N, C-alpha and C positions, 0 to 999 in steps of 0.2 A: 425555397428551392435549394437544391443540393448541387454544389459545383464541383467539378473534377478539376483538380489542381495539378501543375506539373510536380514532378518529384523534386524534393529538396535535398540537396547534398549537404550533409552535416560535417562531413570530413573533407579535407582539402581535395580537389580533383585537379590533376595536373593534365593541361592541354598544351600541346606544342603547335603553335601556328607558324609556319615557316614561309617566309617571303624571300624571294631572291631576285637580284638585279644583275643582268648580265653586263658584259664589258660594253662601254659606250664606243661604238664603231667609228664615231667622228673624232675620237681623241686617242692619244697614246697612253692615257692614264692606266695604271695597274687596276685590275678588277677588284672591286670593294665587296666584301661579304656583308649583305644588309639583311641577314636573317634576324627576325624578331621572334623571340619566345615569351609567351604570356602564360603564367601559371595561377592556379587558384580560381580563376573565373573561366567557365565554359559558356559558349553561346547558348542562350536560353535559360541559363541557370538561375535559381531563386537565391537571393542573398538575404538572410534574416539575422545575421549576427556579425559583430566586428571580425574583420579577416584582414589578410594582407593580399595586396596586388603586386605580383612579382613579374618584373619584365627583365629579359636579358637582350641586349643589342650587340650585335657584332658589326661595327661599322666605324672605322677610325675617324675621329673628329667630328662626328655627326652631332646635330642637336635633336634632342629627344623632348617632346612635349606630350603630356598625358592629360586627357580631358575626360570628365564625366558629363555628358551632354555638351554644353557649350562652355562649362566651367573648367578652367585650367587648374589642375591639382598637383602638377608637377612639371619642372623644366630644367634640363641640365645638358651640358655639352661634354663630350669626351667621357661619358659614363656608360659602362657596360652592364652593370648589375643594378637594378633599380627595385626598391622594396618600398611599397606605399601603404600606410594604414588607411583602411577603408572601413567607416562606420555608417552602416545603412540608416541609422537614426538621424543622420544629418541630411538625408534625402527623402523626397516624397515617395509615397506608395506608388508602385506601378513600374512601367518600362523605362529603362535608362540604356545609354549607349557609353561604353568605355571606348575612347578613341585614343590611338597611339599615332603620333605624327613624327616621322623621321625625316629630317632635313639634312641631306648629305653635303659635304664640302663643295660639290659642283652645283649646288642649289636645287638639286632634284629632291622632291618629297615623296615619301611613300606613306600611306595612311592605312591603318588597319583598325576595324571596328569589331567590338564584341557586344552583342545585345544581352542584357540581363534584367531581372525584375527584382525590386526591393519589397519584401514583406515585413511584417512586424512579428519577431518571435514572441510567442506567448509562454511556451514552456518546453522543456526538454526532460525526457524520462530515460535514465540509464537502467538497461536491463542486464541482470546477471545471466551467467551461463545457464541454460536449461530452466528459463524462467516459466515457460508454458507447459503445463501438464500434458502428458502424452495423449490423454483422452480429449483434449480440446481441439475442435475441428475449425474454430474461428475465433480469433482474438482481435479486438479493435480498440483503438483509443481515439477519442474525439473531443473537440472543444466546442463549447456553446456560449452565447452570450446569456446573460441573466434572464432574458425574456424567453429563453429556450431555443432560440433559433440557432441553427448550425453554423459553425465557423469553419472547421475542417475535420476530416476523419482520416485515420490511417489504420490498415491492418498491420500486424506484427506477428512474428513467429520466432523460433529459436535461432534462426539465422541472423536476427537483429540484435544489436548491442545498444542502440539508442533510438528513441522515438522523438521527433520534433514536431511540434504543431505551431502553425503561425497563421496570420490574418492577412488576407490579400486587400484588406481595407484598412484604413487608418484606425489604430487602436491605442489609446492613451496608456501610459505606463501605470496609471492608477485606475484604470477602467476594470471592472470586475467581469469575470468569466467563470465558466464551470468546466471541469475536467472529468470525463467519464471513461471507465475501463469496461469493456464487454467480453465475457468469456462464455462460449457456447460449447457444450460437450457433445459427445457422440450419441447421447440419448436426448439431445435437444432440450436440455435444461440449461438455462442462461443466468449467469450471475452478472449483475451491473453494479458498479459502484462509482458514485459521483462525489467530487468535492467541489463544492460552490464557493463563491466570494474569493476566488484567487485573483491575483493581479500579476502583471509582468514583474513587479517590484518584490512582492511579498513572498515569493518562493523560488521561481526562476527554474530551478532543477529539482527533480525528484530522483533519489537513488534508491531503486528497489532492490530488496534482498531476496535471494531464492528461498522459498519456503521449504520446510522439511516435510517430505511426503513419505509416509511408511509404504514400503513395498512388501515383497515376499519376505517372510519371517520364519523364525525357527519356533517350533512348538515342541515342548517336552513335558512329559508327565511323570511325576515322582510319587512314591508311597507317602501317605500322611496317617500318623498314629496319635491316638490320645484325644481325638476330637469328639464332642457329642454331636448329634445330628443337627441340632439347632444353632451351632456355632458357626459364624461367618468369618471369612478372611477376605479382605480386599485390598486393593491399592494398585496404582498404576501411574505412569507419567504420560498418558495419552492426551494431556490438555495442551492445547495450543497457547502460547507459542513455544511450548517445550521442544527441545531439539533432538530428543530420542524417544523411544516408543517401546514400552513393555507393559504387560498386565499379568496379574496372577489371580487365580481363582481356586477355591477349595471345594471339593465334592466330599464332604464328610461322610455321607452315607456309603459312597463307593471307596472311602479310605484312600484318596489320592488328591493331588493338587496339580495344577498346570501352569507353566510359565510360558508366555507367548511374547517373543521379542522381535520387532521389525527392524530392518535396515532401511536407509534411504532408497527410495525408488531410482534415484539418480546416481546411485553408487555412494552416497554419503554414508559414513559410518561414525556415529556418535554414541558409542556404547555406554549405557549407564554404569556408573561406578558401584552402584548397589541395586539389589532388589529389595524394596521396602514392603513389609507385610504388616497388617494390623488386624486384630479381631475384637469382636464385641458380640454380646447375645442379642437376641431378636428384640429385646426391649430398647436396645440402643443406648443404654445408660452409660455415661462416661466412665464411672468407676469399674467398669468391666473391660476397659481398653487395656490391651496387651499388644506387644509388637515384636517383630523379629527383623533383623537387618541381615541380609545374605549378600555374599560378594560373588559376582559372576567370574568365571563360568562354574556352574554347579557340577560337581563330579556325577558320573553316571549312577553311582550307588547311593546318592544322597536321599535321605529319608527326612520328611518334615515332621518334627516331633512337637507337640504342644508344650511339653516340658521345657523347651528351649526358649519360649516366648518370655518377655520380660516386661517389667514396669519401671526399670531403672531410669531415672531422669525425667520422669512424668511430673508435671505440675498441674494443678487444677486451676483453671481459668474461667472467666466469665465475661459476658458482653450484655449490656442493658441498651434497648432501643427506646428512645424518647421521641415524641411527636406531639405537636398541638392537635393533631388529628387523632381520632378514637379508633385504633385498630384493635378491636375486640376478637379474640380467637382466631387471628390470622396465622398463616403458616410462615415460619421463617426457616431459611435454608442456609448453610454455611459450609464451605470447604476451605481447608487449610493444607497449604502444600509447604514442603521443606526442601531448601538447597542443602545438599549433603556436606558440600565444602566450597571453598572459594572458587575452585574451577567450574563447579556446577553453576554458580552465581555468575561468573563471567560469561559463560556460554548460555545461561539462562535455561538450564535443565533442572527441572523440579519434580517432586514426587508427592502424590496425594498422601498425606499423613492423618487426616481426620475429615470426616464428613458428617453432617447431621441435618435433620429436620425436626422442627418442634412446633407445636401449636402454642402461641403466646399472645398476650395482649401488650398494649403500650406500657412501658415500664418494667416489664417482666425481664427476668435474667436468663440468659442462655448460658449453660455450663458446657465446658469441653475440656479434654485433656490435651496438654501440649508436651510433645517429646522435645526436651531441650538439648538433645544431642546434635541437633542440626545447626549448620553454619548461619542460616538466615531462612526467612519464611515470606510467603505470600499468601493472600486470602481473597475470598469474595463472600458477601452476605447479602441476602434479599429479605425484605420484609414488606409485604403489601406491594406498593409500586415504587419501592425504594431499593436501590442497589449500591453497594459500596465495595471497592477493592483496593489493594495496596500491597506494598512490600513491607514485610515485618509481620508481627502479630496484630490482630484486630485491636484497635483502641477499646478501652473499657466502656466507653458510652458514646453511641452514635445518636445525633439529633437529626431527625429527618427534616429537610429544609422546607420552609413555608413557600412552596412553589406549586402552582396548578397548571395543568397542561391539557389543552383539548385541540381538536383540529377539525376542519371541514374540507372536503375534497370534491372537486367538480372540474370538468373540462381540462384535465391534466394539470391542474392547479391546486396546491395545498395551502391552506391558510391556517396558521396556528394562532391559538388563543392562549396568551401566556400571562400569569401573575407571578411576581417574584423576580429577584435579580441575581440570585446565586447560580449562575450558569454562564458558560462562555460559548457552547456550541449546541446546535440541536441536530437531531437525525430523524429522518423519515425512512420507513421501510414500506416498499410496495410489494405485495405478495398476495396471490390468490390461491387458496387451498384447492379450489375446484379445478385449477390449471395443472396441478401437479401430475396427474396421470396422462396429460395430453402433451403434445409437441410445442405447446406455448407455455411451458413451465418456466416461471421467472421468479427472481428474487433481486430487488433493486433497492440499494441503500444509498441515501443522499445525506451528506454532512454539509453543514452550513453555519454561518455566524449568526447565532440566536440573538445577539445583542442588536444587530442592524437589520436583520431580515425576519420577517414573519410570514412572508408570502414566498413560496418556491414554485416556479414553473418547471414542470418536468421537461427535460432536454428532449428536443426533436431527435429522433432516431435516424441515422444516416443509412443509405442504401448498403453500406458495407456490412450491415447486421442483418440483411435479409434472411440469412440461414437460420436465424433465431426464431423466425416465424412470429415476431412481436409487432411488425409494423402495423398490422391490422388492428391489434389491441390499442396501440398508441394512437392511430388515426381515428379510431372509433371512440376515444375516450373510455376504454373499458378497463384500464388498469385500476387497481384497488390499493389503498393505503391500509396497511394492517397494524402498525404501530408508529409511535413517535417517542422521542427521548429528549430530555434537556440534561447536559452534561457539565460538570464542573471538574477541573483538575486542580488539586492543591499544588502551588508552586508555578502555575501558569495563569497569567493575568488576563490574556485576551486571546482571540482567535489567531491573530498573526503569530504569536509565540507558539501557539499549538502547532501551526503550520511549520514553523522552523524547528522545534524540538522533537516533534513526533512524525510528521508526514514527510518532511524533506529527506531524511535518511531512513525512513521505514523502521522506526523504533517501536519496541514494545513500550506503550505510554506509561505503564507502571515502573518501568526501569528508569524513566527520565522525569518523573513527577513524584509527588509526595502522597499520591492516591487519587482515586476517582470516585465521584458520587453522581448519582443520576436519578431523575424522576422519569417514570414510564407511563405511557398511556396507550393502550392498544384494544384491539377487538378480541383478545384471548389472554390467557395467563402468560406469565413472564417465564416461559420454559427454557429458552435457549441463551439466556444471558444477553448482555448488551450487543448492540450492532458494533461490528469491529471497524477499526480504522481502515484496514485494507482486507479484502476477501483473499488476497494472495497469501495471507498468513496461514 
């Protein structure tokens, strides 16, 4: 059952409650101002975090007592300004009454009551400016119990700077829950991302960062001379989470090349410091690698000349892939990116400087060329059902971990069959290719603690996501699991540390760890790389 809950006020709400007592006609006493002003708690408000109760009393010599229900929490005489710490964790879930009793010097009492509710804060999500893409028609965050039952859901948009989710039922500080984000665009494609095994203690707050969104860009074409028809030039920095966006392409037959540069759709400008280009022949052999570094903005009369390409600073490198499994004639793929200088590294802007694919067997060597003129590097490599990524250049030998992974899925529940221990988290992707051309197109990624959890119940969808047209699929148990992953991060020991280092402040995991390795199991090839930590990237 889905409950509609009152709105939670995350920021202090100032309410002035004025009470006045006129002159006592039976005496000659001077009129006393008995106005009471109460701030930070409004009638009917939900309180789910520690706050202040502020009371101002204008009544000379009066005794003021403050109660929550029948419990006195403050008493003082001749005090005008009162500030009381209020911790909802000290009170039971549900309805309570704040009562202020003013006893005047003539014995007369005035009582004011404010009714409020206590909930248990689960999590707060801080939103940056323009977090929601302009094409999103519905954005929802909701919390669920680990059995999939709904706790609370909220819509959000770019007018919001914080989302808070709480429980109207008692919820222990170490009791686990799931947090799900849902974004539906104007083409009725819906992305959902769930983080499971959260507790009120192990994360508390998530600070999201605004993703870079390429908008309208500048396209310029320049002459190119000296190239044979079969020669290729490539490179770009369009790979997430890079903070700028450009691409170059050569049309040797037409003797021209094109530079495409995008600015941020929200007005962000993070112009690249270089355009990096490299070329090789159709055989893809590393010893034909040549490169050229260009510095924007290119003059209008610029000509791309093959004679200007260089091999200076290139070194021959190799990678060997070992495994106890026998991967014969399997395809290996590798991309290497470069950070041009320390500023690029600081803002995490990088350039594709080498890519390759090669058919190899276990123990074979992958050769590549490395341009040593860059400040630093990052890479990814895949082989069979293995994926690795990291900062720096690839290590010389990768040993595929002895892990096996399989899954069964029925009745909105995924059961994982795992052997091996070299992992800290698991991921499940729900996707149905047949739904892509329909208004029930969805992609749902779920991350969980693989050391403690091998059964994942898909969270119940709230009414707030009706516009995604997915409720029928969920209720009919018609969603499909397309892939699963087991992930290890070097330098992160457990799931709680992963939440703190990566999720809490929306970090690129490669920038806060010493590398990532994962094993993949799916219904198709590993085309799109690993499941991301946030689809907001």
